[in-house]
All heavy atoms as TSV, in Angstrom:
chain	resi	resn	atom	element	x	y	z
A	1	MET	N	N	51.715	9.219	2.816
A	1	MET	CA	C	50.982	10.404	2.439
A	1	MET	C	C	50.852	10.421	0.923
A	1	MET	O	O	51.800	10.132	0.207
A	1	MET	CB	C	51.723	11.636	2.928
A	1	MET	CG	C	50.957	12.874	2.727
A	1	MET	SD	S	51.223	13.915	4.146
A	1	MET	CE	C	51.092	15.484	3.388
A	2	PHE	N	N	49.660	10.758	0.449
A	2	PHE	CA	C	49.379	10.778	-0.975
A	2	PHE	C	C	49.432	12.207	-1.499
A	2	PHE	O	O	49.121	13.153	-0.782
A	2	PHE	CB	C	47.994	10.198	-1.259
A	2	PHE	CG	C	47.871	8.760	-0.863
A	2	PHE	CD1	C	47.247	8.400	0.316
A	2	PHE	CD2	C	48.401	7.770	-1.670
A	2	PHE	CE1	C	47.136	7.074	0.687
A	2	PHE	CE2	C	48.294	6.437	-1.323
A	2	PHE	CZ	C	47.660	6.096	-0.143
A	3	SER	N	N	49.797	12.342	-2.766
A	3	SER	CA	C	49.774	13.675	-3.368
A	3	SER	C	C	48.320	14.061	-3.663
A	3	SER	O	O	47.464	13.195	-3.827
A	3	SER	CB	C	50.605	13.687	-4.649
A	3	SER	OG	O	50.107	12.752	-5.573
A	4	PRO	N	N	48.025	15.352	-3.720
A	4	PRO	CA	C	46.649	15.805	-3.942
A	4	PRO	C	C	46.141	15.367	-5.320
A	4	PRO	O	O	46.900	15.261	-6.270
A	4	PRO	CB	C	46.739	17.327	-3.875
A	4	PRO	CG	C	48.097	17.658	-3.396
A	4	PRO	CD	C	48.954	16.453	-3.533
A	5	TYR	N	N	44.846	15.126	-5.391
A	5	TYR	CA	C	44.213	14.799	-6.654
A	5	TYR	C	C	44.018	16.062	-7.483
A	5	TYR	O	O	43.873	17.150	-6.941
A	5	TYR	CB	C	42.842	14.166	-6.426
A	5	TYR	CG	C	42.887	12.760	-5.896
A	5	TYR	CD1	C	42.726	12.504	-4.548
A	5	TYR	CD2	C	43.087	11.693	-6.751
A	5	TYR	CE1	C	42.754	11.213	-4.052
A	5	TYR	CE2	C	43.123	10.394	-6.274
A	5	TYR	CZ	C	42.955	10.160	-4.927
A	5	TYR	OH	O	42.990	8.880	-4.444
A	6	SER	N	N	43.944	15.905	-8.781
A	6	SER	CA	C	43.635	17.028	-9.673
A	6	SER	C	C	42.114	17.099	-9.852
A	6	SER	O	O	41.384	16.162	-9.506
A	6	SER	CB	C	44.290	16.814	-11.045
A	6	SER	OG	O	43.689	15.716	-11.711
A	7	SER	N	N	41.628	18.196	-10.414
A	7	SER	CA	C	40.187	18.319	-10.640
A	7	SER	C	C	39.714	17.269	-11.647
A	7	SER	O	O	38.590	16.774	-11.553
A	7	SER	CB	C	39.817	19.725	-11.100
A	7	SER	OG	O	40.446	20.041	-12.322
A	8	GLU	N	N	40.570	16.895	-12.594
A	8	GLU	CA	C	40.210	15.853	-13.561
A	8	GLU	C	C	40.041	14.508	-12.857
A	8	GLU	O	O	39.136	13.732	-13.176
A	8	GLU	CB	C	41.267	15.732	-14.667
A	8	GLU	CG	C	41.335	16.920	-15.594
A	8	GLU	CD	C	42.184	18.067	-15.055
A	8	GLU	OE1	O	42.922	17.882	-14.048
A	8	GLU	OE2	O	42.096	19.155	-15.628
A	9	GLN	N	N	40.894	14.239	-11.893
A	9	GLN	CA	C	40.773	13.004	-11.125
A	9	GLN	C	C	39.507	13.023	-10.265
A	9	GLN	O	O	38.838	12.009	-10.115
A	9	GLN	CB	C	42.011	12.788	-10.258
A	9	GLN	CG	C	43.241	12.435	-11.073
A	9	GLN	CD	C	44.506	12.439	-10.239
A	9	GLN	OE1	O	44.774	13.374	-9.494
A	9	GLN	NE2	N	45.296	11.376	-10.368
A	10	PHE	N	N	39.170	14.199	-9.710
A	10	PHE	CA	C	37.920	14.339	-8.962
A	10	PHE	C	C	36.739	13.983	-9.856
A	10	PHE	O	O	35.828	13.272	-9.443
A	10	PHE	CB	C	37.725	15.770	-8.469
A	10	PHE	CG	C	38.457	16.110	-7.207
A	10	PHE	CD1	C	38.597	17.429	-6.844
A	10	PHE	CD2	C	38.980	15.149	-6.380
A	10	PHE	CE1	C	39.266	17.778	-5.679
A	10	PHE	CE2	C	39.648	15.475	-5.210
A	10	PHE	CZ	C	39.784	16.796	-4.870
A	11	GLU	N	N	36.760	14.487	-11.068
A	11	GLU	CA	C	35.668	14.226	-12.004
A	11	GLU	C	C	35.528	12.723	-12.255
A	11	GLU	O	O	34.414	12.183	-12.223
A	11	GLU	CB	C	35.915	14.968	-13.314
A	11	GLU	CG	C	34.788	14.854	-14.298
A	11	GLU	CD	C	35.026	15.662	-15.558
A	11	GLU	OE1	O	35.993	16.453	-15.624
A	11	GLU	OE2	O	34.231	15.487	-16.491
A	12	ALA	N	N	36.631	12.045	-12.485
A	12	ALA	CA	C	36.597	10.602	-12.723
A	12	ALA	C	C	36.079	9.856	-11.493
A	12	ALA	O	O	35.281	8.910	-11.611
A	12	ALA	CB	C	37.990	10.102	-13.100
A	13	ILE	N	N	36.495	10.279	-10.316
A	13	ILE	CA	C	36.049	9.650	-9.072
A	13	ILE	C	C	34.547	9.854	-8.886
A	13	ILE	O	O	33.817	8.926	-8.519
A	13	ILE	CB	C	36.846	10.190	-7.867
A	13	ILE	CG1	C	38.297	9.705	-7.950
A	13	ILE	CG2	C	36.191	9.786	-6.546
A	13	ILE	CD1	C	39.238	10.405	-7.003
A	14	LEU	N	N	34.065	11.063	-9.170
A	14	LEU	CA	C	32.634	11.336	-9.043
A	14	LEU	C	C	31.821	10.462	-10.000
A	14	LEU	O	O	30.764	9.947	-9.635
A	14	LEU	CB	C	32.342	12.816	-9.302
A	14	LEU	CG	C	32.815	13.787	-8.231
A	14	LEU	CD1	C	32.555	15.222	-8.674
A	14	LEU	CD2	C	32.141	13.521	-6.904
A	15	MET	N	N	32.312	10.286	-11.206
A	15	MET	CA	C	31.616	9.438	-12.175
A	15	MET	C	C	31.541	7.995	-11.676
A	15	MET	O	O	30.499	7.346	-11.769
A	15	MET	CB	C	32.296	9.525	-13.531
A	15	MET	CG	C	32.089	10.878	-14.203
A	15	MET	SD	S	33.019	11.088	-15.723
A	15	MET	CE	C	32.207	9.925	-16.784
A	16	LEU	N	N	32.642	7.506	-11.122
A	16	LEU	CA	C	32.649	6.149	-10.571
A	16	LEU	C	C	31.685	6.015	-9.396
A	16	LEU	O	O	30.972	5.018	-9.268
A	16	LEU	CB	C	34.059	5.762	-10.135
A	16	LEU	CG	C	35.062	5.501	-11.250
A	16	LEU	CD1	C	36.465	5.312	-10.674
A	16	LEU	CD2	C	34.652	4.274	-12.050
A	17	ARG	N	N	31.654	7.013	-8.537
A	17	ARG	CA	C	30.762	6.978	-7.376
A	17	ARG	C	C	29.300	6.994	-7.813
A	17	ARG	O	O	28.455	6.336	-7.213
A	17	ARG	CB	C	31.029	8.157	-6.434
A	17	ARG	CG	C	32.385	8.132	-5.798
A	17	ARG	CD	C	32.538	6.955	-4.884
A	17	ARG	NE	N	33.844	7.025	-4.279
A	17	ARG	CZ	C	34.291	6.193	-3.394
A	17	ARG	NH1	N	33.547	5.203	-2.980
A	17	ARG	NH2	N	35.497	6.326	-2.909
A	18	MET	N	N	28.991	7.753	-8.865
A	18	MET	CA	C	27.616	7.799	-9.361
A	18	MET	C	C	27.204	6.437	-9.905
A	18	MET	O	O	26.070	6.005	-9.711
A	18	MET	CB	C	27.463	8.882	-10.423
A	18	MET	CG	C	27.511	10.263	-9.823
A	18	MET	SD	S	27.190	11.669	-10.912
A	18	MET	CE	C	27.266	11.075	-12.542
A	19	LYS	N	N	28.113	5.742	-10.561
A	19	LYS	CA	C	27.825	4.393	-11.054
A	19	LYS	C	C	27.617	3.436	-9.887
A	19	LYS	O	O	26.742	2.576	-9.928
A	19	LYS	CB	C	28.947	3.904	-11.960
A	19	LYS	CG	C	28.981	4.600	-13.300
A	19	LYS	CD	C	30.124	4.118	-14.162
A	19	LYS	CE	C	30.180	4.929	-15.450
A	19	LYS	NZ	N	31.323	4.561	-16.285
A	20	ASP	N	N	28.418	3.599	-8.824
A	20	ASP	CA	C	28.258	2.778	-7.623
A	20	ASP	C	C	26.882	2.992	-6.994
A	20	ASP	O	O	26.230	2.037	-6.572
A	20	ASP	CB	C	29.340	3.084	-6.588
A	20	ASP	CG	C	30.717	2.580	-6.984
A	20	ASP	OD1	O	30.800	1.732	-7.900
A	20	ASP	OD2	O	31.703	3.040	-6.377
A	21	ILE	N	N	26.452	4.247	-6.924
A	21	ILE	CA	C	25.142	4.565	-6.350
A	21	ILE	C	C	24.045	3.901	-7.165
A	21	ILE	O	O	23.114	3.315	-6.612
A	21	ILE	CB	C	24.925	6.098	-6.281
A	21	ILE	CG1	C	25.837	6.702	-5.210
A	21	ILE	CG2	C	23.462	6.434	-6.004
A	21	ILE	CD1	C	25.892	8.215	-5.226
A	22	GLU	N	N	24.173	3.959	-8.482
A	22	GLU	CA	C	23.161	3.337	-9.342
A	22	GLU	C	C	23.108	1.825	-9.120
A	22	GLU	O	O	22.022	1.236	-9.024
A	22	GLU	CB	C	23.456	3.643	-10.802
A	22	GLU	CG	C	22.406	3.095	-11.747
A	22	GLU	CD	C	22.652	3.437	-13.196
A	22	GLU	OE1	O	23.675	4.077	-13.514
A	22	GLU	OE2	O	21.810	3.048	-14.026
A	23	LYS	N	N	24.271	1.185	-9.021
A	23	LYS	CA	C	24.313	-0.262	-8.800
A	23	LYS	C	C	23.688	-0.643	-7.454
A	23	LYS	O	O	22.981	-1.637	-7.342
A	23	LYS	CB	C	25.754	-0.773	-8.847
A	23	LYS	CG	C	26.332	-0.847	-10.235
A	23	LYS	CD	C	27.764	-1.343	-10.167
A	23	LYS	CE	C	28.435	-1.254	-11.520
A	23	LYS	NZ	N	29.861	-1.635	-11.436
A	24	GLN	N	N	23.958	0.156	-6.429
A	24	GLN	CA	C	23.512	-0.178	-5.079
A	24	GLN	C	C	22.049	0.166	-4.829
A	24	GLN	O	O	21.367	-0.528	-4.085
A	24	GLN	CB	C	24.382	0.528	-4.048
A	24	GLN	CG	C	25.806	0.027	-4.024
A	24	GLN	CD	C	26.698	0.840	-3.098
A	24	GLN	OE1	O	26.229	1.693	-2.361
A	24	GLN	NE2	N	27.990	0.569	-3.147
A	25	THR	N	N	21.578	1.260	-5.437
A	25	THR	CA	C	20.235	1.745	-5.123
A	25	THR	C	C	19.260	1.672	-6.282
A	25	THR	O	O	18.050	1.776	-6.077
A	25	THR	CB	C	20.289	3.216	-4.653
A	25	THR	OG1	O	20.703	4.027	-5.744
A	25	THR	CG2	C	21.218	3.391	-3.473
A	26	GLY	N	N	19.771	1.557	-7.496
A	26	GLY	CA	C	18.911	1.603	-8.670
A	26	GLY	C	C	18.573	3.018	-9.097
A	26	GLY	O	O	17.860	3.226	-10.069
A	27	VAL	N	N	19.083	4.005	-8.371
A	27	VAL	CA	C	18.840	5.407	-8.690
A	27	VAL	C	C	19.961	5.906	-9.589
A	27	VAL	O	O	21.134	5.826	-9.220
A	27	VAL	CB	C	18.778	6.274	-7.407
A	27	VAL	CG1	C	18.647	7.742	-7.753
A	27	VAL	CG2	C	17.643	5.822	-6.523
A	28	LYS	N	N	19.580	6.395	-10.768
A	28	LYS	CA	C	20.583	6.914	-11.694
A	28	LYS	C	C	20.662	8.431	-11.537
A	28	LYS	O	O	19.675	9.136	-11.705
A	28	LYS	CB	C	20.231	6.561	-13.128
A	28	LYS	CG	C	21.282	7.008	-14.099
A	28	LYS	CD	C	21.007	6.514	-15.498
A	28	LYS	CE	C	22.157	6.955	-16.398
A	28	LYS	NZ	N	22.076	6.347	-17.711
A	29	LEU	N	N	21.839	8.907	-11.191
A	29	LEU	CA	C	22.074	10.340	-11.058
A	29	LEU	C	C	22.572	10.852	-12.408
A	29	LEU	O	O	23.598	10.405	-12.905
A	29	LEU	CB	C	23.108	10.617	-9.967
A	29	LEU	CG	C	22.739	10.110	-8.576
A	29	LEU	CD1	C	23.916	10.281	-7.625
A	29	LEU	CD2	C	21.530	10.839	-8.052
A	30	ASN	N	N	21.818	11.739	-12.997
A	30	ASN	CA	C	22.179	12.280	-14.302
A	30	ASN	C	C	22.713	13.693	-14.167
A	30	ASN	O	O	22.012	14.581	-13.699
A	30	ASN	CB	C	20.948	12.320	-15.218
A	30	ASN	CG	C	20.934	11.205	-16.212
A	30	ASN	OD1	O	21.938	10.548	-16.428
A	30	ASN	ND2	N	19.782	10.987	-16.817
A	31	PHE	N	N	23.942	13.868	-14.561
A	31	PHE	CA	C	24.564	15.183	-14.611
A	31	PHE	C	C	25.144	15.365	-15.998
A	31	PHE	O	O	25.691	14.421	-16.566
A	31	PHE	CB	C	25.715	15.305	-13.597
A	31	PHE	CG	C	25.279	15.382	-12.167
A	31	PHE	CD1	C	25.210	14.245	-11.386
A	31	PHE	CD2	C	24.954	16.599	-11.604
A	31	PHE	CE1	C	24.819	14.308	-10.067
A	31	PHE	CE2	C	24.556	16.672	-10.276
A	31	PHE	CZ	C	24.488	15.522	-9.508
A	32	GLN	N	N	25.019	16.540	-16.532
A	32	GLN	CA	C	25.697	16.821	-17.787
A	32	GLN	C	C	27.196	16.786	-17.534
A	32	GLN	O	O	27.659	17.116	-16.440
A	32	GLN	CB	C	25.309	18.192	-18.327
A	32	GLN	CG	C	23.878	18.292	-18.775
A	32	GLN	CD	C	23.562	19.667	-19.302
A	32	GLN	OE1	O	24.356	20.598	-19.223
A	32	GLN	NE2	N	22.375	19.808	-19.845
A	33	GLU	N	N	27.942	16.395	-18.561
A	33	GLU	CA	C	29.395	16.286	-18.414
A	33	GLU	C	C	30.006	17.602	-17.935
A	33	GLU	O	O	30.853	17.619	-17.057
A	33	GLU	CB	C	30.019	15.870	-19.739
A	33	GLU	CG	C	31.506	15.600	-19.643
A	33	GLU	CD	C	32.087	15.121	-20.958
A	33	GLU	OE1	O	31.366	14.431	-21.701
A	33	GLU	OE2	O	33.244	15.447	-21.228
A	34	ARG	N	N	29.539	18.698	-18.485
A	34	ARG	CA	C	30.114	19.993	-18.078
A	34	ARG	C	C	29.752	20.335	-16.638
A	34	ARG	O	O	30.484	21.030	-15.955
A	34	ARG	CB	C	29.709	21.091	-19.042
A	34	ARG	CG	C	28.244	21.418	-19.027
A	34	ARG	CD	C	27.916	22.528	-19.986
A	34	ARG	NE	N	26.520	22.850	-19.865
A	34	ARG	CZ	C	25.801	23.323	-20.822
A	34	ARG	NH1	N	26.326	23.546	-21.995
A	34	ARG	NH2	N	24.539	23.600	-20.632
A	35	SER	N	N	28.613	19.825	-16.163
A	35	SER	CA	C	28.239	20.053	-14.768
A	35	SER	C	C	29.202	19.344	-13.830
A	35	SER	O	O	29.625	19.914	-12.820
A	35	SER	CB	C	26.820	19.559	-14.506
A	35	SER	OG	O	25.892	20.276	-15.267
A	36	LEU	N	N	29.545	18.099	-14.162
A	36	LEU	CA	C	30.516	17.372	-13.336
A	36	LEU	C	C	31.872	18.058	-13.359
A	36	LEU	O	O	32.550	18.146	-12.336
A	36	LEU	CB	C	30.668	15.935	-13.829
A	36	LEU	CG	C	29.616	14.948	-13.361
A	36	LEU	CD1	C	29.901	13.570	-13.937
A	36	LEU	CD2	C	29.550	14.879	-11.864
A	37	ARG	N	N	32.262	18.547	-14.510
A	37	ARG	CA	C	33.543	19.255	-14.614
A	37	ARG	C	C	33.520	20.513	-13.750
A	37	ARG	O	O	34.475	20.825	-13.040
A	37	ARG	CB	C	33.828	19.607	-16.078
A	37	ARG	CG	C	35.246	20.097	-16.300
A	37	ARG	CD	C	35.619	20.177	-17.769
A	37	ARG	NE	N	35.529	18.846	-18.377
A	37	ARG	CZ	C	34.732	18.553	-19.409
A	37	ARG	NH1	N	33.963	19.466	-19.940
A	37	ARG	NH2	N	34.704	17.338	-19.910
A	38	TYR	N	N	32.403	21.248	-13.798
A	38	TYR	CA	C	32.253	22.471	-13.003
A	38	TYR	C	C	32.319	22.150	-11.510
A	38	TYR	O	O	33.049	22.793	-10.756
A	38	TYR	CB	C	30.920	23.144	-13.349
A	38	TYR	CG	C	30.633	24.379	-12.539
A	38	TYR	CD1	C	31.212	25.597	-12.879
A	38	TYR	CD2	C	29.792	24.329	-11.437
A	38	TYR	CE1	C	30.956	26.732	-12.134
A	38	TYR	CE2	C	29.530	25.458	-10.688
A	38	TYR	CZ	C	30.116	26.655	-11.041
A	38	TYR	OH	O	29.868	27.771	-10.295
A	39	ILE	N	N	31.558	21.128	-11.100
A	39	ILE	CA	C	31.561	20.733	-9.688
A	39	ILE	C	C	32.965	20.324	-9.257
A	39	ILE	O	O	33.441	20.727	-8.194
A	39	ILE	CB	C	30.569	19.571	-9.456
A	39	ILE	CG1	C	29.141	20.056	-9.611
A	39	ILE	CG2	C	30.779	18.936	-8.082
A	39	ILE	CD1	C	28.117	18.936	-9.684
A	40	SER	N	N	33.635	19.549	-10.088
A	40	SER	CA	C	34.983	19.070	-9.763
A	40	SER	C	C	35.953	20.231	-9.581
A	40	SER	O	O	36.734	20.262	-8.631
A	40	SER	CB	C	35.495	18.137	-10.859
A	40	SER	OG	O	34.671	17.025	-10.980
A	41	CYS	N	N	35.900	21.183	-10.499
A	41	CYS	CA	C	36.807	22.338	-10.411
A	41	CYS	C	C	36.508	23.188	-9.181
A	41	CYS	O	O	37.416	23.598	-8.466
A	41	CYS	CB	C	36.703	23.189	-11.674
A	41	CYS	SG	S	37.441	22.424	-13.117
A	42	LYS	N	N	35.222	23.443	-8.929
A	42	LYS	CA	C	34.844	24.256	-7.772
A	42	LYS	C	C	35.238	23.578	-6.467
A	42	LYS	O	O	35.764	24.222	-5.556
A	42	LYS	CB	C	33.334	24.546	-7.779
A	42	LYS	CG	C	32.920	25.535	-8.813
A	42	LYS	CD	C	33.502	26.895	-8.493
A	42	LYS	CE	C	33.021	27.936	-9.442
A	42	LYS	NZ	N	33.559	29.261	-9.164
A	43	MET	N	N	34.977	22.289	-6.372
A	43	MET	CA	C	35.313	21.576	-5.151
A	43	MET	C	C	36.823	21.490	-4.968
A	43	MET	O	O	37.321	21.583	-3.855
A	43	MET	CB	C	34.690	20.178	-5.160
A	43	MET	CG	C	33.179	20.188	-5.137
A	43	MET	SD	S	32.487	21.060	-3.720
A	43	MET	CE	C	32.845	19.899	-2.435
A	44	TYR	N	N	37.543	21.307	-6.049
A	44	TYR	CA	C	39.007	21.270	-5.966
A	44	TYR	C	C	39.526	22.604	-5.433
A	44	TYR	O	O	40.375	22.638	-4.539
A	44	TYR	CB	C	39.612	20.970	-7.331
A	44	TYR	CG	C	41.114	21.001	-7.306
A	44	TYR	CD1	C	41.840	19.923	-6.823
A	44	TYR	CD2	C	41.813	22.114	-7.740
A	44	TYR	CE1	C	43.225	19.951	-6.780
A	44	TYR	CE2	C	43.195	22.155	-7.707
A	44	TYR	CZ	C	43.896	21.077	-7.233
A	44	TYR	OH	O	45.257	21.119	-7.181
A	45	ASN	N	N	39.002	23.696	-5.974
A	45	ASN	CA	C	39.446	25.020	-5.529
A	45	ASN	C	C	39.058	25.293	-4.073
A	45	ASN	O	O	39.810	25.933	-3.344
A	45	ASN	CB	C	38.881	26.111	-6.436
A	45	ASN	CG	C	39.516	26.089	-7.803
A	45	ASN	OD1	O	40.646	25.648	-7.977
A	45	ASN	ND2	N	38.780	26.537	-8.801
A	46	ALA	N	N	37.903	24.793	-3.664
A	46	ALA	CA	C	37.427	25.044	-2.302
A	46	ALA	C	C	38.074	24.117	-1.276
A	46	ALA	O	O	38.360	24.534	-0.152
A	46	ALA	CB	C	35.906	24.890	-2.244
A	47	LYS	N	N	38.310	22.872	-1.653
A	47	LYS	CA	C	38.759	21.875	-0.682
A	47	LYS	C	C	40.176	21.381	-0.923
A	47	LYS	O	O	40.658	20.529	-0.192
A	47	LYS	CB	C	37.815	20.661	-0.696
A	47	LYS	CG	C	36.376	20.987	-0.390
A	47	LYS	CD	C	36.213	21.443	1.033
A	47	LYS	CE	C	34.742	21.712	1.340
A	47	LYS	NZ	N	34.542	22.168	2.696
A	48	GLY	N	N	40.830	21.870	-1.955
A	48	GLY	CA	C	42.170	21.389	-2.251
A	48	GLY	C	C	42.116	19.996	-2.843
A	48	GLY	O	O	41.102	19.576	-3.364
A	49	GLY	N	N	43.170	19.278	-2.769
A	49	GLY	CA	C	43.247	17.969	-3.397
A	49	GLY	C	C	42.777	16.809	-2.552
A	49	GLY	O	O	42.996	15.662	-2.903
A	50	ASP	N	N	42.090	17.080	-1.446
A	50	ASP	CA	C	41.638	16.018	-0.547
A	50	ASP	C	C	40.285	15.488	-1.012
A	50	ASP	O	O	39.249	16.120	-0.811
A	50	ASP	CB	C	41.537	16.548	0.878
A	50	ASP	CG	C	41.263	15.453	1.898
A	50	ASP	OD1	O	40.952	14.318	1.497
A	50	ASP	OD2	O	41.357	15.744	3.098
A	51	VAL	N	N	40.296	14.335	-1.643
A	51	VAL	CA	C	39.074	13.779	-2.230
A	51	VAL	C	C	38.046	13.421	-1.167
A	51	VAL	O	O	36.846	13.457	-1.418
A	51	VAL	CB	C	39.394	12.576	-3.145
A	51	VAL	CG1	C	39.769	11.353	-2.336
A	51	VAL	CG2	C	38.247	12.287	-4.091
A	52	ARG	N	N	38.468	13.099	0.027
A	52	ARG	CA	C	37.508	12.759	1.087
A	52	ARG	C	C	36.566	13.922	1.357
A	52	ARG	O	O	35.360	13.728	1.514
A	52	ARG	CB	C	38.239	12.374	2.374
A	52	ARG	CG	C	39.052	11.099	2.238
A	52	ARG	CD	C	39.951	10.896	3.414
A	52	ARG	NE	N	40.904	12.028	3.452
A	52	ARG	CZ	C	41.748	12.265	4.427
A	52	ARG	NH1	N	41.789	11.477	5.465
A	52	ARG	NH2	N	42.580	13.289	4.364
A	53	LYS	N	N	37.094	15.130	1.411
A	53	LYS	CA	C	36.260	16.302	1.670
A	53	LYS	C	C	35.271	16.525	0.536
A	53	LYS	O	O	34.125	16.901	0.765
A	53	LYS	CB	C	37.137	17.534	1.862
A	53	LYS	CG	C	37.954	17.493	3.127
A	53	LYS	CD	C	38.824	18.716	3.250
A	53	LYS	CE	C	39.694	18.650	4.496
A	53	LYS	NZ	N	40.577	19.807	4.609
A	54	VAL	N	N	35.709	16.294	-0.685
A	54	VAL	CA	C	34.831	16.458	-1.839
A	54	VAL	C	C	33.702	15.432	-1.793
A	54	VAL	O	O	32.533	15.762	-2.002
A	54	VAL	CB	C	35.625	16.341	-3.153
A	54	VAL	CG1	C	34.704	16.319	-4.343
A	54	VAL	CG2	C	36.614	17.484	-3.265
A	55	LEU	N	N	34.036	14.183	-1.500
A	55	LEU	CA	C	33.015	13.137	-1.460
A	55	LEU	C	C	31.999	13.381	-0.345
A	55	LEU	O	O	30.809	13.100	-0.508
A	55	LEU	CB	C	33.660	11.765	-1.312
A	55	LEU	CG	C	34.460	11.298	-2.534
A	55	LEU	CD1	C	35.171	9.981	-2.241
A	55	LEU	CD2	C	33.579	11.179	-3.755
A	56	ILE	N	N	32.426	13.935	0.758
A	56	ILE	CA	C	31.502	14.277	1.845
A	56	ILE	C	C	30.509	15.339	1.377
A	56	ILE	O	O	29.313	15.235	1.631
A	56	ILE	CB	C	32.277	14.745	3.097
A	56	ILE	CG1	C	32.996	13.558	3.740
A	56	ILE	CG2	C	31.340	15.422	4.100
A	56	ILE	CD1	C	34.002	13.944	4.805
A	57	GLU	N	N	30.996	16.349	0.679
A	57	GLU	CA	C	30.123	17.408	0.176
A	57	GLU	C	C	29.153	16.869	-0.873
A	57	GLU	O	O	27.972	17.213	-0.866
A	57	GLU	CB	C	30.945	18.568	-0.400
A	57	GLU	CG	C	31.757	19.311	0.629
A	57	GLU	CD	C	30.913	19.923	1.736
A	57	GLU	OE1	O	29.816	20.452	1.452
A	57	GLU	OE2	O	31.349	19.891	2.898
A	58	VAL	N	N	29.630	16.033	-1.757
A	58	VAL	CA	C	28.770	15.449	-2.787
A	58	VAL	C	C	27.714	14.553	-2.145
A	58	VAL	O	O	26.554	14.550	-2.549
A	58	VAL	CB	C	29.597	14.689	-3.839
A	58	VAL	CG1	C	28.707	13.915	-4.787
A	58	VAL	CG2	C	30.472	15.658	-4.612
A	59	GLU	N	N	28.106	13.808	-1.119
A	59	GLU	CA	C	27.151	12.961	-0.408
A	59	GLU	C	C	26.022	13.805	0.178
A	59	GLU	O	O	24.848	13.425	0.106
A	59	GLU	CB	C	27.862	12.186	0.703
A	59	GLU	CG	C	26.953	11.267	1.467
A	59	GLU	CD	C	27.676	10.518	2.583
A	59	GLU	OE1	O	28.790	10.895	2.953
A	59	GLU	OE2	O	27.076	9.559	3.091
A	60	LYS	N	N	26.350	14.950	0.731
A	60	LYS	CA	C	25.319	15.846	1.279
A	60	LYS	C	C	24.360	16.287	0.177
A	60	LYS	O	O	23.146	16.337	0.391
A	60	LYS	CB	C	25.970	17.081	1.912
A	60	LYS	CG	C	26.695	16.814	3.194
A	60	LYS	CD	C	27.351	18.098	3.697
A	60	LYS	CE	C	28.247	17.876	4.864
A	60	LYS	NZ	N	28.939	19.125	5.278
A	61	ILE	N	N	24.896	16.617	-0.982
A	61	ILE	CA	C	24.057	17.060	-2.103
A	61	ILE	C	C	23.120	15.940	-2.531
A	61	ILE	O	O	21.916	16.143	-2.710
A	61	ILE	CB	C	24.938	17.518	-3.300
A	61	ILE	CG1	C	25.717	18.780	-2.921
A	61	ILE	CG2	C	24.107	17.732	-4.550
A	61	ILE	CD1	C	26.820	19.130	-3.895
A	62	VAL	N	N	23.663	14.737	-2.684
A	62	VAL	CA	C	22.847	13.594	-3.133
A	62	VAL	C	C	21.765	13.284	-2.115
A	62	VAL	O	O	20.595	13.068	-2.463
A	62	VAL	CB	C	23.740	12.357	-3.404
A	62	VAL	CG1	C	22.901	11.121	-3.620
A	62	VAL	CG2	C	24.654	12.616	-4.584
A	63	LYS	N	N	22.101	13.290	-0.848
A	63	LYS	CA	C	21.107	12.997	0.198
A	63	LYS	C	C	19.990	14.037	0.216
A	63	LYS	O	O	18.839	13.713	0.496
A	63	LYS	CB	C	21.774	12.905	1.567
A	63	LYS	CG	C	22.520	11.616	1.770
A	63	LYS	CD	C	23.123	11.526	3.151
A	63	LYS	CE	C	23.812	10.194	3.350
A	63	LYS	NZ	N	24.431	10.074	4.666
A	64	SER	N	N	20.321	15.294	-0.075
A	64	SER	CA	C	19.299	16.334	-0.065
A	64	SER	C	C	18.344	16.176	-1.245
A	64	SER	O	O	17.186	16.591	-1.157
A	64	SER	CB	C	19.940	17.724	-0.079
A	64	SER	OG	O	20.500	18.004	-1.353
A	65	VAL	N	N	18.801	15.558	-2.327
A	65	VAL	CA	C	17.971	15.370	-3.510
A	65	VAL	C	C	17.092	14.120	-3.363
A	65	VAL	O	O	15.961	14.095	-3.799
A	65	VAL	CB	C	18.839	15.251	-4.788
A	65	VAL	CG1	C	18.013	14.924	-5.997
A	65	VAL	CG2	C	19.621	16.524	-4.998
A	66	LEU	N	N	17.653	13.090	-2.733
A	66	LEU	CA	C	16.897	11.842	-2.580
A	66	LEU	C	C	15.958	12.004	-1.438
A	66	LEU	O	O	15.053	11.766	-1.069
A	66	LEU	CB	C	17.830	10.655	-2.341
A	66	LEU	CG	C	18.843	10.385	-3.444
A	66	LEU	CD1	C	19.771	9.229	-3.050
A	66	LEU	CD2	C	18.135	10.020	-4.741
């Protein structure tokens, strides 16, 4: 069992995932740094430290935009 991630760790994970998306699809997702911080904090508060739940929610957002 892993300890919960912090909102700062969520932010770093989201940044890495956005780079992965760009490499795989050629689509660059641009978010202001403060926007990623806001999303990370909100998702952390809503979903706790489980990064899987956060990534599922972010995936839904990205799919709705593409």
